C-alpha positions in Angstrom: 106.7 91.3 96.2 106.3 91.9 93.5 104.9 95.4 92.2 103.5 94.8 88.9 99.9 96.7 88.9 100.5 98.5 85.5 97.3 100.3 86.0 98.9 102.2 88.7 100.9 103.7 85.4 97.0 104.6 84.1 96.4 106.1 87.0 99.0 108.4 86.9 100.5 108.3 84.0 98.0 109.5 80.9 97.2 113.0 82.8 96.9 115.9 80.2 99.7 118.6 80.4 99.2 120.4 83.4 98.1 124.3 82.9 101.3 126.6 82.8 102.2 127.6 85.9 102.2 131.4 88.2 104.4 132.7 89.7 103.6 132.6 93.4 104.4 135.0 96.1 107.1 134.7 98.6 109.6 135.5 96.7 111.0 137.7 93.4 112.4 136.1 89.8 115.9 135.3 91.1 118.7 137.4 88.7 121.6 135.6 90.0 124.8 135.9 87.7 125.6 132.3 85.8 122.3 130.8 87.4 121.0 129.5 84.2 121.2 125.4 83.3 124.4 123.7 83.9 126.2 121.4 81.2 125.3 118.5 83.4 128.9 117.3 82.8 129.2 116.3 86.6 132.3 117.6 88.4 134.2 117.4 91.8 134.0 119.4 94.5 131.0 119.5 97.4 127.3 120.1 97.5 125.0 120.0 100.2 121.8 118.4 100.2 119.2 119.2 102.6 116.0 117.2 103.1 114.3 115.9 106.1 113.5 112.0 106.4 112.2 109.3 108.3 114.7 106.7 110.1 114.2 104.6 107.0 114.8 107.8 104.1 117.9 109.1 106.5 119.4 105.7 106.5 119.3 105.0 102.1 120.2 108.6 101.6 123.4 108.0 103.6 124.0 105.0 101.9 123.7 106.6 98.7 125.3 109.5 99.3 128.1 107.4 100.0 127.5 105.3 97.0 128.3 108.4 94.8 131.1 109.5 96.0 133.0 106.1 96.0 131.9 106.3 91.9 133.0 110.5 92.1 136.3 111.2 93.4 137.0 113.9 94.2 133.2 114.8 95.0 131.4 115.6 98.6 127.8 115.5 99.2 126.8 117.3 102.8 123.9 115.6 103.7 121.8 117.8 106.2 118.8 116.1 107.4 116.1 118.6 109.5 112.7 118.3 110.3 110.0 118.7 108.1 108.3 121.2 110.2 111.4 123.3 110.1 112.5 122.5 106.1 110.8 124.7 103.9 110.7 127.8 105.8 114.7 127.0 106.3 114.8 126.6 102.5 113.0 130.1 102.2 115.5 132.0 104.6 118.4 130.7 102.7 116.9 131.6 99.2 116.4 135.0 100.3 120.2 135.4 102.1 121.6 133.2 99.1 122.8 130.7 100.9 120.3 127.9 99.8 121.8 124.2 99.7 122.8 122.8 96.1 120.3 120.7 96.3 116.8 120.1 98.4 113.8 117.6 98.4 110.0 119.1 97.8 107.0 117.5 97.8 105.1 117.8 94.3 102.8 121.1 95.1 104.4 122.6 96.7 107.6 123.1 94.0 105.9 125.4 91.8 106.3 127.9 94.5 109.7 127.8 93.5 110.6 126.7 89.9 108.1 129.5 89.3 110.1 131.9 90.6 113.0 131.1 89.0 114.8 129.7 91.9 115.6 126.5 90.6 118.3 125.2 88.5 116.5 124.6 84.7 117.3 120.9 84.3 116.2 121.0 80.2 118.7 118.7 78.5 121.0 117.8 81.7 118.5 114.6 82.5 119.8 110.9 81.3 117.2 111.1 78.2 116.8 107.6 78.5 115.8 108.3 82.7 113.6 111.3 81.2 111.3 108.9 78.6 111.4 106.8 81.9 109.5 108.6 84.3 105.7 108.5 85.0 104.7 110.9 83.0 102.4 112.9 85.4 105.2 113.0 87.7 107.8 114.4 85.3 104.6 117.0 84.3 104.7 118.0 88.0 108.4 119.1 88.0 108.1 121.3 84.7 107.4 124.8 84.5 106.3 126.5 80.9 107.5 123.0 79.8 111.2 122.8 81.7 111.9 120.7 84.0 112.8 122.0 87.1 113.4 119.3 89.0 113.4 115.0 89.3 110.6 112.6 90.4 112.7 110.3 93.0 109.3 108.7 94.7 106.0 108.6 95.5 103.4 107.1 98.2 99.9 106.9 99.0 97.5 105.8 101.9 95.9 102.9 102.8 94.2 101.6 106.3 96.1 99.7 109.3 94.1 98.0 111.8 94.2 95.5 114.7 92.5 92.3 113.8 92.3 91.4 117.9 90.2 95.4 117.9 88.1 94.7 115.2 87.0 90.4 116.3 86.0 92.2 119.5 84.0 94.1 117.4 82.5 91.2 115.4 84.3 92.2 113.0 85.8 89.2 110.9 85.6 89.6 107.3 88.0 92.3 106.2 88.5 93.7 102.0 91.0 92.0 100.4 90.6 93.9 97.1 89.5 97.0 95.7 86.6 95.4 94.7 85.6 94.8 97.9 86.8 97.1 99.6 84.3 99.1 101.8 81.4 101.4 100.7 80.9 104.6 102.6 78.0 103.0 104.4 79.9 99.4 105.5 82.4 101.5 107.0 80.3 103.8 108.9 79.1 99.8 110.1 82.1 99.4 111.2 83.0 102.4 112.9 79.8 101.9 114.9 80.5 98.8 116.1 84.1 99.8 117.0 82.9 102.4 118.7 80.3 99.9 120.3 82.9 97.8 121.3 86.1 99.7 122.4 86.6 100.9 126.0 88.5 104.0 127.5 90.0 106.5 125.7 90.4 104.3 122.6 88.8 105.1 118.8 87.8 103.4 116.1 90.0 105.3 113.7 92.4 108.4 113.0 92.5 110.3 110.1 95.9 111.3 108.4 94.9 114.8 107.5 97.2 116.6 109.6 98.7 119.9 108.9 100.1 119.8 105.6 98.3 116.5 104.7 94.9 118.6 104.6 94.5 117.8 101.2 94.1 114.3 101.7 90.5 114.9 102.3 90.1 115.4 99.2 90.3 111.7 98.6 86.9 111.7 100.3 85.6 114.5 98.0 86.9 112.5 94.4 85.5 109.3 96.5 81.7 111.1 96.1 83.0 111.5 92.2 83.1 115.5 93.1 86.3 117.9 91.9 87.7 120.7 93.5 88.5 122.8 90.4 86.6 122.3 87.5 88.3 120.8 84.0 90.5 124.4 83.6 92.2 123.5 86.9 91.3 127.3 87.8 87.4 127.4 88.5 86.1 126.3 91.7 83.6 123.2 91.6 83.6 122.0 95.2 80.3 123.7 95.5 78.0 121.3 94.8 75.8 118.0 95.9 79.1 115.5 96.2 81.1 118.1 97.5 78.5 118.9 100.8 78.2 114.6 100.8 81.9 114.4 101.1 82.3 117.2 104.3 78.8 116.2 105.9 80.0 112.4 105.6 83.7 113.2 107.5 82.0 116.0 109.9 80.8 112.9 110.7 83.4 111.4 112.0 83.5 114.0 115.0 80.0 114.0 115.5 80.0 110.3 116.1 83.0 110.3 118.0 84.3 107.8 116.0 88.3 109.7 115.7 90.3 111.8 119.0 89.7 115.1 118.6 93.7 115.9 119.1 93.8 114.4 115.6 91.5 116.9 114.0 93.6 118.8 110.4 95.1 121.1 113.0 95.4 118.5 115.8 98.9 117.5 117.6 98.2 114.0 117.1 99.2 112.0 113.9 97.3 108.8 113.2 100.5 106.8 113.2 101.0 107.3 117.0 97.6 107.3 117.9 97.8 104.0 116.6 100.9 102.3 118.1 100.2 103.8 121.3 96.9 101.6 121.2 94.5 104.6 121.4 92.7 103.8 117.8 91.7 100.3 116.8 92.5 101.6 112.7 94.3 104.1 111.4 94.9 106.1 107.9 98.7 105.8 106.6 100.7 106.6 104.1 103.0 103.4 103.1 106.4 105.7 104.0 105.4 105.3 107.8 105.1 101.3 107.6 109.0 101.7 109.1 108.5 103.9 112.2 105.0 101.6 113.1 107.4 98.4 112.9 109.8 99.8 115.3 107.5 101.3 117.3 104.9 98.4 117.5 107.7 95.8 117.9 105.2 93.2 118.1 103.3 94.3 121.0 100.2 93.8 119.0 99.1 92.3 115.2 98.3 94.9 112.5 97.5 94.6 109.1 96.5 96.8 106.2 93.1 97.0 104.4 91.9 99.8 101.6 90.4 102.7 102.0 86.7 102.6 101.5 85.2 103.9 98.1 81.8 105.5 97.1 81.1 105.9 93.6 84.0 104.7 93.4 87.3 104.2 95.1 90.6 107.0 95.3 93.3 107.8 97.2 96.1 110.8 97.4 99.1 111.4 95.5 102.3 111.7 97.7 105.8 112.0 97.5 108.9 114.2 96.4 111.2 115.1 94.0 114.6 116.5 93.9 115.3 119.8 92.9 118.7 122.2 92.2 118.6 125.4 93.5 120.2 128.2 90.8 122.6 129.3 94.0 124.4 126.6 93.6 128.3 127.2 93.4 128.9 123.7 91.9 125.9 123.0 89.2 127.4 120.0 87.2 128.0 118.1 90.4 124.5 119.1 91.5 123.2 117.6 88.1 125.3 114.8 88.3 123.7 113.9 92.0 120.7 114.3 91.1 121.3 111.9 87.9 122.3 109.5 89.9 120.1 109.6 92.8 116.8 108.6 90.0 119.3 105.8 88.3 116.7 102.4 88.4 118.9 100.8 91.2 119.3 104.0 93.2 116.0 104.5 93.3 114.9 101.1 93.8 117.5 100.2 96.5 115.6 103.6 98.5 112.0 102.6 97.7 113.2 99.1 99.3 114.7 100.7 102.2 112.3 103.3 102.8 109.5 101.3 101.8 107.8 104.1 98.7 106.6 103.7 95.6 109.4 104.6 92.4 108.4 106.8 89.8 109.9 105.4 87.0 107.5 103.1 84.8 110.6 100.1 84.4 110.9 99.7 88.4 106.6 99.4 88.4 106.8 96.1 87.3 109.6 95.3 89.4 110.2 93.1 92.0 110.9 95.1 95.2 112.5 93.6 97.9 110.9 96.2 101.0 112.9 96.1 103.8 109.7 96.7 106.3 106.3 94.9 106.0 106.6 92.9 102.2 103.2 91.6 103.2 101.5 94.7 103.2 102.8 96.6 100.2 100.8 94.9 97.8 97.9 96.7 98.6 99.3 99.8 99.5 100.2 99.9 95.5 96.8 98.5 94.6 95.9 100.6 96.4 97.6 104.0 94.1 95.7 102.4 91.0 92.4 104.4 92.2 94.4 107.5 91.6 92.1 109.0 88.6 94.5 111.6 86.1 92.0 114.5 86.9 92.9 113.4 90.8 96.4 114.2 90.4 96.1 117.2 88.0 93.8 119.1 90.7 96.6 118.1 93.4 99.7 119.5 91.0 98.7 123.2 90.2 101.1 126.0 90.8 99.0 127.4 93.7 98.1 123.9 95.9 100.3 125.1 98.9 97.7 128.3 99.1 94.7 125.6 98.7 96.7 123.7 101.7 96.5 126.5 104.1 92.7 126.8 103.1 91.8 123.4 103.6 93.5 123.2 107.0 91.9 126.5 108.3 88.3 125.8 106.5 88.2 122.1 107.8 89.3 122.5 111.2 86.4 124.9 111.8 84.0 122.7 110.1 85.0 119.7 112.4 86.1 121.5 115.3 84.7 125.1 115.8 81.1 124.4 114.4 81.0 126.4 111.4 78.3 125.0 108.9 78.9 122.8 105.9 77.6 125.3 103.0 79.8 128.2 104.9 82.8 125.6 104.4 82.3 124.2 100.9 82.0 128.1 100.1 84.4 129.8 101.7 86.4 126.9 100.5 85.2 128.1 96.7 86.0 131.8 97.7 89.5 131.0 98.8 90.5 129.2 95.3 89.5 132.2 93.8 92.0 134.0 95.5 94.8 131.1 95.5 94.4 131.3 91.6 94.9 135.4 91.1 
């Protein structure tokens, strides 16, 4: 299929520069000798690259590592794939012990923790100039601290709704949105969920949402759809205690009070929506495009499944997923580490990765390119179009340097509201109070 939605760039490419990043707890400023920016001239020797990865991502990474080694005689990349749950605990421990990998993968909201505490290699002047000007501006800004680049944007992803047509048809739902303009309103989505609840039997639920654990920030999609804000324009002052915030939280609380979602798929739940959907426990699931390879392999043609758009209220929205690649100041071979980073985001290499991993590119030149996604290319146009609903304001609020703390705050407070009976008003106020502390 053709990724030709130039408005994707409008959504995430025109945001104003983010506020200056502030130091985060957990690390002290690095003072390793010789740990400044490297010459970026390439080199030989060995570097270690640590990442988490789906099966499709792991395969794509392995192929590119092999290609890099073939193109750089005398160079070796030790690819280390770890479970996501262990990723950043391991990175933090290795940084403190002086045994950090040369290169690692990090999501955009978390990157500020490392760049603001001088743990990463300053890439100023080290990224190929043609590449730097080609990155989607908002994502390039997201890897910067004090106007210096500390990573390269590698890929992005977003959420849409996968569904089983047979279950929806049995509930009398035969017409589904086929464009952003025709996406369900919140009221229409409620009607769909209620019909499914009445039709489904046993322990099968209408849907599951992808806000588990670190994905808690995806709840903000509902806030943004209500035209609300987490933070004011200064990206510091809490703005969630509002009519829009109350509307969004009451609406999503309804998912649990009406028993439209399995209780074990709550924010702290142990079951993720793709797992529930594959096992036939939900008729629909909100999932990221990067999960399509796993879904396809898990379902194995046991049932037909398709995709449609997220509901909208005052407007549409979605989440900003994706990751950057960074080099550490502790790297014993910074030249080779920089060479590897530049290699990984070359257009042909980024395209190969995104096609196999079923993710979206971060280079503007690839947004209009023909990407031959290897898994369910018929579904990807919906994800690409859904990504256009992100606005510069949405992106700015989820890439503040203290967002790691914000996400932990959302995990705790949303769980208290959805599962433990904490009131909507108390939850919103607790989030606002927590935002003040997180921003300090």
